[in-house]
PDB file of the backbone (N, CA, C, O) and the ligand in Angstrom, with CONECT records:
HET     ZN  A 101       1
ATOM      1  N   UNK A   1      18.123 -18.256 -20.062  1.00  0.00           N
ATOM      2  CA  UNK A   1      16.772 -18.272 -19.479  1.00  0.00           C
ATOM      3  C   UNK A   1      16.236 -16.848 -19.335  1.00  0.00           C
ATOM      4  O   UNK A   1      16.922 -15.976 -18.801  1.00  0.00           O
ATOM      5  N   UNK A   2      15.024 -16.613 -19.805  1.00  0.00           N
ATOM      6  CA  UNK A   2      14.486 -15.246 -19.700  1.00  0.00           C
ATOM      7  C   UNK A   2      14.158 -14.908 -18.247  1.00  0.00           C
ATOM      8  O   UNK A   2      13.883 -15.794 -17.438  1.00  0.00           O
ATOM      9  N   UNK A   3      14.193 -13.615 -17.932  1.00  0.00           N
ATOM     10  CA  UNK A   3      13.867 -13.233 -16.550  1.00  0.00           C
ATOM     11  C   UNK A   3      12.415 -13.556 -16.233  1.00  0.00           C
ATOM     12  O   UNK A   3      11.547 -13.511 -17.105  1.00  0.00           O
ATOM     13  N   UNK A   4      12.172 -13.877 -14.988  1.00  0.00           N
ATOM     14  CA  UNK A   4      10.803 -14.194 -14.579  1.00  0.00           C
ATOM     15  C   UNK A   4       9.943 -12.941 -14.610  1.00  0.00           C
ATOM     16  O   UNK A   4      10.337 -11.887 -14.110  1.00  0.00           O
ATOM     17  N   UNK A   5       8.784 -13.070 -15.194  1.00  0.00           N
ATOM     18  CA  UNK A   5       7.883 -11.917 -15.235  1.00  0.00           C
ATOM     19  C   UNK A   5       6.647 -12.240 -14.430  1.00  0.00           C
ATOM     20  O   UNK A   5       5.928 -13.203 -14.699  1.00  0.00           O
ATOM     21  N   UNK A   6       6.426 -11.418 -13.450  1.00  0.00           N
ATOM     22  CA  UNK A   6       5.261 -11.652 -12.604  1.00  0.00           C
ATOM     23  C   UNK A   6       4.281 -10.504 -12.752  1.00  0.00           C
ATOM     24  O   UNK A   6       4.574  -9.385 -12.330  1.00  0.00           O
ATOM     25  N   UNK A   7       3.135 -10.757 -13.336  1.00  0.00           N
ATOM     26  CA  UNK A   7       2.082  -9.750 -13.438  1.00  0.00           C
ATOM     27  C   UNK A   7       2.566  -8.450 -14.031  1.00  0.00           C
ATOM     28  O   UNK A   7       2.500  -7.407 -13.379  1.00  0.00           O
ATOM     29  N   UNK A   8       3.058  -8.494 -15.267  1.00  0.00           N
ATOM     30  CA  UNK A   8       3.598  -7.299 -15.895  1.00  0.00           C
ATOM     31  C   UNK A   8       2.597  -6.146 -15.863  1.00  0.00           C
ATOM     32  O   UNK A   8       2.958  -5.015 -15.539  1.00  0.00           O
ATOM     33  N   UNK A   9       1.358  -6.431 -16.195  1.00  0.00           N
ATOM     34  CA  UNK A   9       0.343  -5.380 -16.155  1.00  0.00           C
ATOM     35  C   UNK A   9      -0.917  -5.865 -15.465  1.00  0.00           C
ATOM     36  O   UNK A   9      -1.732  -6.568 -16.063  1.00  0.00           O
ATOM     37  N   UNK A  10      -1.075  -5.489 -14.208  1.00  0.00           N
ATOM     38  CA  UNK A  10      -2.227  -5.951 -13.439  1.00  0.00           C
ATOM     39  C   UNK A  10      -3.543  -5.548 -14.102  1.00  0.00           C
ATOM     40  O   UNK A  10      -4.501  -6.322 -14.110  1.00  0.00           O
ATOM     41  N   UNK A  11      -3.586  -4.362 -14.647  1.00  0.00           N
ATOM     42  CA  UNK A  11      -4.787  -3.886 -15.326  1.00  0.00           C
ATOM     43  C   UNK A  11      -4.401  -2.720 -16.221  1.00  0.00           C
ATOM     44  O   UNK A  11      -3.394  -2.058 -15.971  1.00  0.00           O
ATOM     45  N   UNK A  12      -5.180  -2.460 -17.252  1.00  0.00           N
ATOM     46  CA  UNK A  12      -4.810  -1.434 -18.222  1.00  0.00           C
ATOM     47  C   UNK A  12      -4.877  -0.020 -17.640  1.00  0.00           C
ATOM     48  O   UNK A  12      -5.652   0.260 -16.725  1.00  0.00           O
ATOM     49  N   UNK A  13      -4.057   0.846 -18.188  1.00  0.00           N
ATOM     50  CA  UNK A  13      -4.084   2.250 -17.788  1.00  0.00           C
ATOM     51  C   UNK A  13      -3.470   2.514 -16.429  1.00  0.00           C
ATOM     52  O   UNK A  13      -3.642   3.586 -15.849  1.00  0.00           O
ATOM     53  N   UNK A  14      -2.765   1.542 -15.941  1.00  0.00           N
ATOM     54  CA  UNK A  14      -2.218   1.720 -14.609  1.00  0.00           C
ATOM     55  C   UNK A  14      -0.906   0.956 -14.532  1.00  0.00           C
ATOM     56  O   UNK A  14      -0.873  -0.253 -14.760  1.00  0.00           O
ATOM     57  N   UNK A  15       0.146   1.640 -14.221  1.00  0.00           N
ATOM     58  CA  UNK A  15       1.443   0.980 -14.275  1.00  0.00           C
ATOM     59  C   UNK A  15       1.822   0.383 -12.928  1.00  0.00           C
ATOM     60  O   UNK A  15       1.421   0.870 -11.871  1.00  0.00           O
ATOM     61  N   UNK A  16       2.593  -0.669 -12.998  1.00  0.00           N
ATOM     62  CA  UNK A  16       2.998  -1.309 -11.752  1.00  0.00           C
ATOM     63  C   UNK A  16       3.954  -0.414 -10.970  1.00  0.00           C
ATOM     64  O   UNK A  16       4.100  -0.553  -9.755  1.00  0.00           O
ATOM     65  N   UNK A  17       4.607   0.514 -11.688  1.00  0.00           N
ATOM     66  CA  UNK A  17       5.478   1.460 -10.995  1.00  0.00           C
ATOM     67  C   UNK A  17       4.669   2.296 -10.006  1.00  0.00           C
ATOM     68  O   UNK A  17       5.123   2.605  -8.904  1.00  0.00           O
ATOM     69  N   UNK A  18       3.471   2.648 -10.426  1.00  0.00           N
ATOM     70  CA  UNK A  18       2.601   3.418  -9.528  1.00  0.00           C
ATOM     71  C   UNK A  18       2.206   2.609  -8.314  1.00  0.00           C
ATOM     72  O   UNK A  18       2.195   3.104  -7.187  1.00  0.00           O
ATOM     73  N   UNK A  19       1.882   1.353  -8.567  1.00  0.00           N
ATOM     74  CA  UNK A  19       1.515   0.471  -7.459  1.00  0.00           C
ATOM     75  C   UNK A  19       2.668   0.363  -6.465  1.00  0.00           C
ATOM     76  O   UNK A  19       2.470   0.432  -5.252  1.00  0.00           O
ATOM     77  N   UNK A  20       3.858   0.196  -6.995  1.00  0.00           N
ATOM     78  CA  UNK A  20       5.016   0.052  -6.120  1.00  0.00           C
ATOM     79  C   UNK A  20       5.230   1.310  -5.297  1.00  0.00           C
ATOM     80  O   UNK A  20       5.562   1.245  -4.113  1.00  0.00           O
ATOM     81  N   UNK A  21       5.038   2.448  -5.933  1.00  0.00           N
ATOM     82  CA  UNK A  21       5.202   3.719  -5.243  1.00  0.00           C
ATOM     83  C   UNK A  21       4.218   3.800  -4.079  1.00  0.00           C
ATOM     84  O   UNK A  21       4.563   4.203  -2.968  1.00  0.00           O
ATOM     85  N   UNK A  22       2.996   3.408  -4.372  1.00  0.00           N
ATOM     86  CA  UNK A  22       1.958   3.442  -3.344  1.00  0.00           C
ATOM     87  C   UNK A  22       2.279   2.480  -2.212  1.00  0.00           C
ATOM     88  O   UNK A  22       2.129   2.813  -1.037  1.00  0.00           O
ATOM     89  N   UNK A  23       2.720   1.292  -2.577  1.00  0.00           N
ATOM     90  CA  UNK A  23       3.020   0.301  -1.541  1.00  0.00           C
ATOM     91  C   UNK A  23       4.169   0.768  -0.649  1.00  0.00           C
ATOM     92  O   UNK A  23       4.163   0.552   0.563  1.00  0.00           O
ATOM     93  N   UNK A  24       5.149   1.407  -1.272  1.00  0.00           N
ATOM     94  CA  UNK A  24       6.268   1.901  -0.464  1.00  0.00           C
ATOM     95  C   UNK A  24       5.784   2.972   0.505  1.00  0.00           C
ATOM     96  O   UNK A  24       6.228   3.049   1.651  1.00  0.00           O
ATOM     97  N   UNK A  25       4.871   3.786   0.018  1.00  0.00           N
ATOM     98  CA  UNK A  25       4.365   4.834   0.893  1.00  0.00           C
ATOM     99  C   UNK A  25       3.540   4.245   2.028  1.00  0.00           C
ATOM    100  O   UNK A  25       3.566   4.730   3.159  1.00  0.00           O
ATOM    101  N   UNK A  26       2.821   3.205   1.702  1.00  0.00           N
ATOM    102  CA  UNK A  26       2.048   2.542   2.753  1.00  0.00           C
ATOM    103  C   UNK A  26       2.971   2.048   3.846  1.00  0.00           C
ATOM    104  O   UNK A  26       2.653   2.101   5.035  1.00  0.00           O
ATOM    105  N   UNK A  27       4.110   1.570   3.415  1.00  0.00           N
ATOM    106  CA  UNK A  27       5.096   1.103   4.371  1.00  0.00           C
ATOM    107  C   UNK A  27       5.523   2.257   5.284  1.00  0.00           C
ATOM    108  O   UNK A  27       5.747   2.072   6.480  1.00  0.00           O
ATOM    109  N   UNK A  28       5.627   3.432   4.701  1.00  0.00           N
ATOM    110  CA  UNK A  28       6.018   4.604   5.479  1.00  0.00           C
ATOM    111  C   UNK A  28       4.927   5.015   6.467  1.00  0.00           C
ATOM    112  O   UNK A  28       5.212   5.587   7.519  1.00  0.00           O
ATOM    113  N   UNK A  29       3.684   4.720   6.119  1.00  0.00           N
ATOM    114  CA  UNK A  29       2.582   5.006   7.032  1.00  0.00           C
ATOM    115  C   UNK A  29       2.780   4.372   8.388  1.00  0.00           C
ATOM    116  O   UNK A  29       2.377   4.909   9.420  1.00  0.00           O
ATOM    117  N   UNK A  30       3.410   3.220   8.357  1.00  0.00           N
ATOM    118  CA  UNK A  30       3.498   2.433   9.571  1.00  0.00           C
ATOM    119  C   UNK A  30       4.283   3.142  10.659  1.00  0.00           C
ATOM    120  O   UNK A  30       4.034   2.944  11.849  1.00  0.00           O
ATOM    121  N   UNK A  31       5.209   3.951  10.255  1.00  0.00           N
ATOM    122  CA  UNK A  31       6.038   4.615  11.248  1.00  0.00           C
ATOM    123  C   UNK A  31       5.739   6.099  11.392  1.00  0.00           C
ATOM    124  O   UNK A  31       5.948   6.684  12.455  1.00  0.00           O
ATOM    125  N   UNK A  32       5.249   6.702  10.318  1.00  0.00           N
ATOM    126  CA  UNK A  32       5.029   8.144  10.370  1.00  0.00           C
ATOM    127  C   UNK A  32       3.681   8.486   9.768  1.00  0.00           C
ATOM    128  O   UNK A  32       3.160   7.779   8.905  1.00  0.00           O
ATOM    129  N   UNK A  33       3.147   9.560  10.236  1.00  0.00           N
ATOM    130  CA  UNK A  33       1.929  10.049   9.632  1.00  0.00           C
ATOM    131  C   UNK A  33       2.314  10.802   8.367  1.00  0.00           C
ATOM    132  O   UNK A  33       3.165  11.691   8.385  1.00  0.00           O
ATOM    133  N   UNK A  34       1.678  10.431   7.285  1.00  0.00           N
ATOM    134  CA  UNK A  34       2.001  11.086   6.025  1.00  0.00           C
ATOM    135  C   UNK A  34       1.213  12.382   5.889  1.00  0.00           C
ATOM    136  O   UNK A  34       0.133  12.529   6.463  1.00  0.00           O
ATOM    137  N   UNK A  35       1.766  13.316   5.124  1.00  0.00           N
ATOM    138  CA  UNK A  35       1.013  14.546   4.867  1.00  0.00           C
ATOM    139  C   UNK A  35      -0.299  14.234   4.165  1.00  0.00           C
ATOM    140  O   UNK A  35      -0.414  13.255   3.428  1.00  0.00           O
ATOM    141  N   UNK A  36      -1.277  15.082   4.408  1.00  0.00           N
ATOM    142  CA  UNK A  36      -2.612  14.816   3.865  1.00  0.00           C
ATOM    143  C   UNK A  36      -2.598  14.752   2.337  1.00  0.00           C
ATOM    144  O   UNK A  36      -3.399  14.033   1.739  1.00  0.00           O
ATOM    145  N   UNK A  37      -1.700  15.495   1.709  1.00  0.00           N
ATOM    146  CA  UNK A  37      -1.634  15.476   0.245  1.00  0.00           C
ATOM    147  C   UNK A  37      -1.227  14.091  -0.261  1.00  0.00           C
ATOM    148  O   UNK A  37      -1.724  13.616  -1.283  1.00  0.00           O
ATOM    149  N   UNK A  38      -0.326  13.463   0.463  1.00  0.00           N
ATOM    150  CA  UNK A  38       0.111  12.117   0.075  1.00  0.00           C
ATOM    151  C   UNK A  38      -1.003  11.112   0.318  1.00  0.00           C
ATOM    152  O   UNK A  38      -1.202  10.184  -0.465  1.00  0.00           O
ATOM    153  N   UNK A  39      -1.718  11.308   1.402  1.00  0.00           N
ATOM    154  CA  UNK A  39      -2.861  10.440   1.689  1.00  0.00           C
ATOM    155  C   UNK A  39      -3.866  10.509   0.546  1.00  0.00           C
ATOM    156  O   UNK A  39      -4.394   9.489   0.104  1.00  0.00           O
ATOM    157  N   UNK A  40      -4.120  11.710   0.080  1.00  0.00           N
ATOM    158  CA  UNK A  40      -5.087  11.884  -1.006  1.00  0.00           C
ATOM    159  C   UNK A  40      -4.600  11.176  -2.258  1.00  0.00           C
ATOM    160  O   UNK A  40      -5.370  10.510  -2.950  1.00  0.00           O
ATOM    161  N   UNK A  41      -3.339  11.324  -2.536  1.00  0.00           N
ATOM    162  CA  UNK A  41      -2.767  10.684  -3.724  1.00  0.00           C
ATOM    163  C   UNK A  41      -2.924   9.170  -3.643  1.00  0.00           C
ATOM    164  O   UNK A  41      -3.291   8.516  -4.619  1.00  0.00           O
ATOM    165  N   UNK A  42      -2.644   8.635  -2.478  1.00  0.00           N
ATOM    166  CA  UNK A  42      -2.750   7.193  -2.288  1.00  0.00           C
ATOM    167  C   UNK A  42      -4.197   6.744  -2.424  1.00  0.00           C
ATOM    168  O   UNK A  42      -4.483   5.724  -3.051  1.00  0.00           O
ATOM    169  N   UNK A  43      -5.097   7.503  -1.839  1.00  0.00           N
ATOM    170  CA  UNK A  43      -6.500   7.104  -1.919  1.00  0.00           C
ATOM    171  C   UNK A  43      -7.016   7.183  -3.345  1.00  0.00           C
ATOM    172  O   UNK A  43      -7.852   6.384  -3.766  1.00  0.00           O
ATOM    173  N   UNK A  44      -6.501   8.163  -4.083  1.00  0.00           N
ATOM    174  CA  UNK A  44      -6.906   8.296  -5.473  1.00  0.00           C
ATOM    175  C   UNK A  44      -6.450   7.052  -6.243  1.00  0.00           C
ATOM    176  O   UNK A  44      -7.197   6.486  -7.041  1.00  0.00           O
ATOM    177  N   UNK A  45      -5.233   6.655  -5.986  1.00  0.00           N
ATOM    178  CA  UNK A  45      -4.705   5.459  -6.630  1.00  0.00           C
ATOM    179  C   UNK A  45      -5.549   4.242  -6.246  1.00  0.00           C
ATOM    180  O   UNK A  45      -5.879   3.417  -7.099  1.00  0.00           O
ATOM    181  N   UNK A  46      -5.891   4.133  -4.983  1.00  0.00           N
ATOM    182  CA  UNK A  46      -6.691   3.000  -4.523  1.00  0.00           C
ATOM    183  C   UNK A  46      -8.013   2.936  -5.278  1.00  0.00           C
ATOM    184  O   UNK A  46      -8.478   1.860  -5.654  1.00  0.00           O
ATOM    185  N   UNK A  47      -8.604   4.094  -5.491  1.00  0.00           N
ATOM    186  CA  UNK A  47      -9.886   4.125  -6.184  1.00  0.00           C
ATOM    187  C   UNK A  47      -9.775   3.648  -7.618  1.00  0.00           C
ATOM    188  O   UNK A  47     -10.736   3.126  -8.183  1.00  0.00           O
ATOM    189  N   UNK A  48      -8.588   3.828  -8.212  1.00  0.00           N
ATOM    190  CA  UNK A  48      -8.407   3.477  -9.614  1.00  0.00           C
ATOM    191  C   UNK A  48      -7.745   2.125  -9.798  1.00  0.00           C
ATOM    192  O   UNK A  48      -7.648   1.619 -10.916  1.00  0.00           O
ATOM    193  N   UNK A  49      -7.294   1.546  -8.711  1.00  0.00           N
ATOM    194  CA  UNK A  49      -6.496   0.334  -8.818  1.00  0.00           C
ATOM    195  C   UNK A  49      -7.069  -0.777  -7.938  1.00  0.00           C
ATOM    196  O   UNK A  49      -6.862  -0.778  -6.725  1.00  0.00           O
ATOM    197  N   UNK A  50      -7.784  -1.715  -8.544  1.00  0.00           N
ATOM    198  CA  UNK A  50      -8.393  -2.814  -7.776  1.00  0.00           C
ATOM    199  C   UNK A  50      -7.368  -3.608  -6.973  1.00  0.00           C
ATOM    200  O   UNK A  50      -7.646  -4.047  -5.857  1.00  0.00           O
ATOM    201  N   UNK A  51      -6.192  -3.788  -7.543  1.00  0.00           N
ATOM    202  CA  UNK A  51      -5.162  -4.567  -6.835  1.00  0.00           C
ATOM    203  C   UNK A  51      -4.812  -3.929  -5.505  1.00  0.00           C
ATOM    204  O   UNK A  51      -4.837  -4.577  -4.458  1.00  0.00           O
ATOM    205  N   UNK A  52      -4.487  -2.660  -5.565  1.00  0.00           N
ATOM    206  CA  UNK A  52      -4.082  -1.960  -4.356  1.00  0.00           C
ATOM    207  C   UNK A  52      -5.265  -1.797  -3.407  1.00  0.00           C
ATOM    208  O   UNK A  52      -5.108  -1.851  -2.187  1.00  0.00           O
ATOM    209  N   UNK A  53      -6.438  -1.599  -3.976  1.00  0.00           N
ATOM    210  CA  UNK A  53      -7.601  -1.423  -3.130  1.00  0.00           C
ATOM    211  C   UNK A  53      -7.858  -2.677  -2.300  1.00  0.00           C
ATOM    212  O   UNK A  53      -8.106  -2.603  -1.096  1.00  0.00           O
ATOM    213  N   UNK A  54      -7.793  -3.830  -2.966  1.00  0.00           N
ATOM    214  CA  UNK A  54      -7.967  -5.091  -2.246  1.00  0.00           C
ATOM    215  C   UNK A  54      -6.957  -5.214  -1.125  1.00  0.00           C
ATOM    216  O   UNK A  54      -7.268  -5.614  -0.003  1.00  0.00           O
ATOM    217  N   UNK A  55      -5.735  -4.854  -1.476  1.00  0.00           N
ATOM    218  CA  UNK A  55      -4.670  -4.993  -0.516  1.00  0.00           C
ATOM    219  C   UNK A  55      -4.915  -4.111   0.704  1.00  0.00           C
ATOM    220  O   UNK A  55      -4.779  -4.545   1.848  1.00  0.00           O
ATOM    221  N   UNK A  56      -5.275  -2.875   0.430  1.00  0.00           N
ATOM    222  CA  UNK A  56      -5.455  -1.931   1.531  1.00  0.00           C
ATOM    223  C   UNK A  56      -6.684  -2.256   2.367  1.00  0.00           C
ATOM    224  O   UNK A  56      -6.719  -1.986   3.568  1.00  0.00           O
ATOM    225  N   UNK A  57      -7.680  -2.832   1.728  1.00  0.00           N
ATOM    226  CA  UNK A  57      -8.856  -3.239   2.488  1.00  0.00           C
ATOM    227  C   UNK A  57      -8.461  -4.232   3.573  1.00  0.00           C
ATOM    228  O   UNK A  57      -9.059  -4.275   4.648  1.00  0.00           O
ATOM    229  N   UNK A  58      -7.457  -5.015   3.272  1.00  0.00           N
ATOM    230  CA  UNK A  58      -6.998  -5.980   4.262  1.00  0.00           C
ATOM    231  C   UNK A  58      -6.109  -5.325   5.311  1.00  0.00           C
ATOM    232  O   UNK A  58      -5.740  -5.940   6.311  1.00  0.00           O
ATOM    233  N   UNK A  59      -5.781  -4.084   5.064  1.00  0.00           N
ATOM    234  CA  UNK A  59      -4.941  -3.353   6.014  1.00  0.00           C
ATOM    235  C   UNK A  59      -5.707  -2.148   6.547  1.00  0.00           C
ATOM    236  O   UNK A  59      -5.263  -1.006   6.432  1.00  0.00           O
ATOM    237  N   UNK A  60      -6.835  -2.422   7.116  1.00  0.00           N
ATOM    238  CA  UNK A  60      -7.706  -1.326   7.551  1.00  0.00           C
ATOM    239  C   UNK A  60      -7.013  -0.399   8.528  1.00  0.00           C
ATOM    240  O   UNK A  60      -7.237   0.811   8.527  1.00  0.00           O
ATOM    241  N   UNK A  61      -6.193  -0.969   9.337  1.00  0.00           N
ATOM    242  CA  UNK A  61      -5.499  -0.147  10.319  1.00  0.00           C
ATOM    243  C   UNK A  61      -4.674   0.932   9.616  1.00  0.00           C
ATOM    244  O   UNK A  61      -4.597   2.073  10.072  1.00  0.00           O
ATOM    245  N   UNK A  62      -4.068   0.550   8.513  1.00  0.00           N
ATOM    246  CA  UNK A  62      -3.261   1.484   7.754  1.00  0.00           C
ATOM    247  C   UNK A  62      -4.132   2.591   7.172  1.00  0.00           C
ATOM    248  O   UNK A  62      -3.772   3.768   7.216  1.00  0.00           O
ATOM    249  N   UNK A  63      -5.266   2.205   6.635  1.00  0.00           N
ATOM    250  CA  UNK A  63      -6.160   3.190   6.065  1.00  0.00           C
ATOM    251  C   UNK A  63      -6.632   4.162   7.135  1.00  0.00           C
ATOM    252  O   UNK A  63      -6.776   5.359   6.883  1.00  0.00           O
ATOM    253  N   UNK A  64      -6.863   3.651   8.302  1.00  0.00           N
ATOM    254  CA  UNK A  64      -7.310   4.500   9.409  1.00  0.00           C
ATOM    255  C   UNK A  64      -6.285   5.578   9.728  1.00  0.00           C
ATOM    256  O   UNK A  64      -6.639   6.699  10.094  1.00  0.00           O
ATOM    257  N   UNK A  65      -5.028   5.233   9.586  1.00  0.00           N
ATOM    258  CA  UNK A  65      -3.990   6.220   9.839  1.00  0.00           C
ATOM    259  C   UNK A  65      -4.152   7.420   8.935  1.00  0.00           C
ATOM    260  O   UNK A  65      -3.829   8.550   9.301  1.00  0.00           O
ATOM    261  N   UNK A  66      -4.660   7.152   7.745  1.00  0.00           N
ATOM    262  CA  UNK A  66      -4.793   8.202   6.757  1.00  0.00           C
ATOM    263  C   UNK A  66      -5.995   9.092   7.036  1.00  0.00           C
ATOM    264  O   UNK A  66      -6.141  10.153   6.429  1.00  0.00           O
ATOM    265  N   UNK A  67      -6.825   8.676   7.922  1.00  0.00           N
ATOM    266  CA  UNK A  67      -7.996   9.504   8.231  1.00  0.00           C
ATOM    267  C   UNK A  67      -7.687  10.488   9.338  1.00  0.00           C
ATOM    268  O   UNK A  67      -8.534  11.292   9.730  1.00  0.00           O
ATOM    269  N   UNK A  68      -6.478  10.416   9.833  1.00  0.00           N
ATOM    270  CA  UNK A  68      -6.058  11.327  10.887  1.00  0.00           C
ATOM    271  C   UNK A  68      -6.978  11.254  12.093  1.00  0.00           C
ATOM    272  O   UNK A  68      -7.171  12.232  12.816  1.00  0.00           O
ATOM    273  N   UNK A  69      -7.529  10.093  12.285  1.00  0.00           N
ATOM    274  CA  UNK A  69      -8.373   9.901  13.453  1.00  0.00           C
ATOM    275  C   UNK A  69      -7.496   9.476  14.614  1.00  0.00           C
ATOM    276  O   UNK A  69      -6.365   9.024  14.434  1.00  0.00           O
ATOM    277  N   UNK A  70      -8.040   9.630  15.796  1.00  0.00           N
ATOM    278  CA  UNK A  70      -7.272   9.193  16.954  1.00  0.00           C
ATOM    279  C   UNK A  70      -7.416   7.692  17.099  1.00  0.00           C
ATOM    280  O   UNK A  70      -8.485   7.183  17.436  1.00  0.00           O
ATOM    281  N   UNK A  71      -6.341   7.006  16.843  1.00  0.00           N
ATOM    282  CA  UNK A  71      -6.368   5.558  16.966  1.00  0.00           C
ATOM    283  C   UNK A  71      -5.224   5.142  17.874  1.00  0.00           C
ATOM    284  O   UNK A  71      -4.209   5.832  17.968  1.00  0.00           O
ATOM    285  N   UNK A  72      -5.393   4.021  18.533  1.00  0.00           N
ATOM    286  CA  UNK A  72      -4.281   3.550  19.362  1.00  0.00           C
ATOM    287  C   UNK A  72      -3.109   3.158  18.481  1.00  0.00           C
ATOM    288  O   UNK A  72      -3.308   2.642  17.381  1.00  0.00           O
ATOM    289  N   UNK A  73      -1.888   3.394  18.948  1.00  0.00           N
ATOM    290  CA  UNK A  73      -0.720   3.022  18.135  1.00  0.00           C
ATOM    291  C   UNK A  73      -0.664   1.517  17.906  1.00  0.00           C
ATOM    292  O   UNK A  73      -1.070   0.720  18.751  1.00  0.00           O
ATOM    293  N   UNK A  74      -0.150   1.160  16.741  1.00  0.00           N
ATOM    294  CA  UNK A  74      -0.038  -0.262  16.422  1.00  0.00           C
ATOM    295  C   UNK A  74       1.088  -0.891  17.225  1.00  0.00           C
ATOM    296  O   UNK A  74       2.088  -0.243  17.534  1.00  0.00           O
ATOM    297  N   UNK A  75       0.915  -2.124  17.549  1.00  0.00           N
ATOM    298  CA  UNK A  75       1.981  -2.839  18.241  1.00  0.00           C
ATOM    299  C   UNK A  75       3.106  -3.141  17.260  1.00  0.00           C
ATOM    300  O   UNK A  75       2.905  -3.145  16.046  1.00  0.00           O
ATOM    301  N   UNK A  76       4.277  -3.389  17.798  1.00  0.00           N
ATOM    302  CA  UNK A  76       5.420  -3.725  16.947  1.00  0.00           C
ATOM    303  C   UNK A  76       5.131  -4.969  16.126  1.00  0.00           C
ATOM    304  O   UNK A  76       5.560  -5.086  14.978  1.00  0.00           O
ATOM    305  N   UNK A  77       4.401  -5.891  16.727  1.00  0.00           N
ATOM    306  CA  UNK A  77       4.054  -7.133  16.027  1.00  0.00           C
ATOM    307  C   UNK A  77       3.155  -6.839  14.838  1.00  0.00           C
ATOM    308  O   UNK A  77       3.360  -7.368  13.746  1.00  0.00           O
ATOM    309  N   UNK A  78       2.165  -5.997  15.055  1.00  0.00           N
ATOM    310  CA  UNK A  78       1.242  -5.650  13.973  1.00  0.00           C
ATOM    311  C   UNK A  78       1.983  -4.937  12.855  1.00  0.00           C
ATOM    312  O   UNK A  78       1.743  -5.204  11.677  1.00  0.00           O
ATOM    313  N   UNK A  79       2.877  -4.038  13.215  1.00  0.00           N
ATOM    314  CA  UNK A  79       3.660  -3.321  12.203  1.00  0.00           C
ATOM    315  C   UNK A  79       4.498  -4.286  11.380  1.00  0.00           C
ATOM    316  O   UNK A  79       4.558  -4.190  10.154  1.00  0.00           O
ATOM    317  N   UNK A  80       5.141  -5.214  12.069  1.00  0.00           N
ATOM    318  CA  UNK A  80       5.994  -6.177  11.374  1.00  0.00           C
ATOM    319  C   UNK A  80       5.172  -7.019  10.414  1.00  0.00           C
ATOM    320  O   UNK A  80       5.603  -7.307   9.298  1.00  0.00           O
ATOM    321  N   UNK A  81       3.987  -7.409  10.858  1.00  0.00           N
ATOM    322  CA  UNK A  81       3.115  -8.241  10.021  1.00  0.00           C
ATOM    323  C   UNK A  81       2.693  -7.472   8.773  1.00  0.00           C
ATOM    324  O   UNK A  81       2.746  -7.993   7.659  1.00  0.00           O
ATOM    325  N   UNK A  82       2.277  -6.238   8.976  1.00  0.00           N
ATOM    326  CA  UNK A  82       1.813  -5.429   7.849  1.00  0.00           C
ATOM    327  C   UNK A  82       2.954  -5.148   6.879  1.00  0.00           C
ATOM    328  O   UNK A  82       2.777  -5.182   5.661  1.00  0.00           O
ATOM    329  N   UNK A  83       4.129  -4.870   7.444  1.00  0.00           N
ATOM    330  CA  UNK A  83       5.263  -4.591   6.571  1.00  0.00           C
ATOM    331  C   UNK A  83       5.590  -5.815   5.713  1.00  0.00           C
ATOM    332  O   UNK A  83       5.900  -5.684   4.529  1.00  0.00           O
ATOM    333  N   UNK A  84       5.520  -6.996   6.315  1.00  0.00           N
ATOM    334  CA  UNK A  84       5.747  -8.222   5.547  1.00  0.00           C
ATOM    335  C   UNK A  84       4.742  -8.346   4.414  1.00  0.00           C
ATOM    336  O   UNK A  84       5.093  -8.696   3.287  1.00  0.00           O
ATOM    337  N   UNK A  85       3.473  -8.051   4.735  1.00  0.00           N
ATOM    338  CA  UNK A  85       2.419  -8.135   3.723  1.00  0.00           C
ATOM    339  C   UNK A  85       2.699  -7.174   2.570  1.00  0.00           C
ATOM    340  O   UNK A  85       2.528  -7.524   1.402  1.00  0.00           O
ATOM    341  N   UNK A  86       3.127  -5.968   2.910  1.00  0.00           N
ATOM    342  CA  UNK A  86       3.406  -4.957   1.897  1.00  0.00           C
ATOM    343  C   UNK A  86       4.553  -5.417   1.003  1.00  0.00           C
ATOM    344  O   UNK A  86       4.482  -5.307  -0.221  1.00  0.00           O
ATOM    345  N   UNK A  87       5.593  -5.924   1.619  1.00  0.00           N
ATOM    346  CA  UNK A  87       6.753  -6.353   0.826  1.00  0.00           C
ATOM    347  C   UNK A  87       6.397  -7.537  -0.062  1.00  0.00           C
ATOM    348  O   UNK A  87       6.888  -7.662  -1.183  1.00  0.00           O
ATOM    349  N   UNK A  88       5.542  -8.396   0.455  1.00  0.00           N
ATOM    350  CA  UNK A  88       5.094  -9.532  -0.333  1.00  0.00           C
ATOM    351  C   UNK A  88       4.312  -9.027  -1.551  1.00  0.00           C
ATOM    352  O   UNK A  88       4.540  -9.461  -2.680  1.00  0.00           O
ATOM    353  N   UNK A  89       3.386  -8.100  -1.290  1.00  0.00           N
ATOM    354  CA  UNK A  89       2.561  -7.555  -2.379  1.00  0.00           C
ATOM    355  C   UNK A  89       3.444  -6.838  -3.400  1.00  0.00           C
ATOM    356  O   UNK A  89       3.235  -6.969  -4.606  1.00  0.00           O
ATOM    357  N   UNK A  90       4.426  -6.085  -2.917  1.00  0.00           N
ATOM    358  CA  UNK A  90       5.308  -5.354  -3.822  1.00  0.00           C
ATOM    359  C   UNK A  90       6.107  -6.333  -4.688  1.00  0.00           C
ATOM    360  O   UNK A  90       6.373  -6.067  -5.860  1.00  0.00           O
ATOM    361  N   UNK A  91       6.478  -7.450  -4.101  1.00  0.00           N
ATOM    362  CA  UNK A  91       7.233  -8.455  -4.844  1.00  0.00           C
ATOM    363  C   UNK A  91       6.413  -9.125  -5.922  1.00  0.00           C
ATOM    364  O   UNK A  91       6.960  -9.650  -6.892  1.00  0.00           O
ATOM    365  N   UNK A  92       5.100  -9.111  -5.756  1.00  0.00           N
ATOM    366  CA  UNK A  92       4.229  -9.775  -6.719  1.00  0.00           C
ATOM    367  C   UNK A  92       3.875  -8.878  -7.887  1.00  0.00           C
ATOM    368  O   UNK A  92       3.359  -9.355  -8.897  1.00  0.00           O
ATOM    369  N   UNK A  93       4.142  -7.593  -7.767  1.00  0.00           N
ATOM    370  CA  UNK A  93       3.760  -6.681  -8.839  1.00  0.00           C
ATOM    371  C   UNK A  93       4.711  -6.769 -10.020  1.00  0.00           C
ATOM    372  O   UNK A  93       4.530  -6.062 -11.012  1.00  0.00           O
TER     373      UNK A  93
HETATM  374 ZN    ZN A 101      -2.066  -0.079  -7.715  1.00  0.00          ZN2+
END
């Protein structure tokens, strides 16, 4: 039986490896503030990648972290929920 292939190429000119890298970094956002250079890289990817952009739009709280604005810390429940969403999305790539 051939291995299951899920969405080998979401869109042209953009590799799923990049998406996975971004999603993993998003996961890191939840616990730590990322350096601004990494934030820029992620946002650049979001601009070029409809899949990730859609995903992040649903995670506004995460995006807010990247703006270095003063926001209230996320609850453990919210973090757990977002992390689940990220892992689910990563599994679909
Ligand atoms: Zn992507």
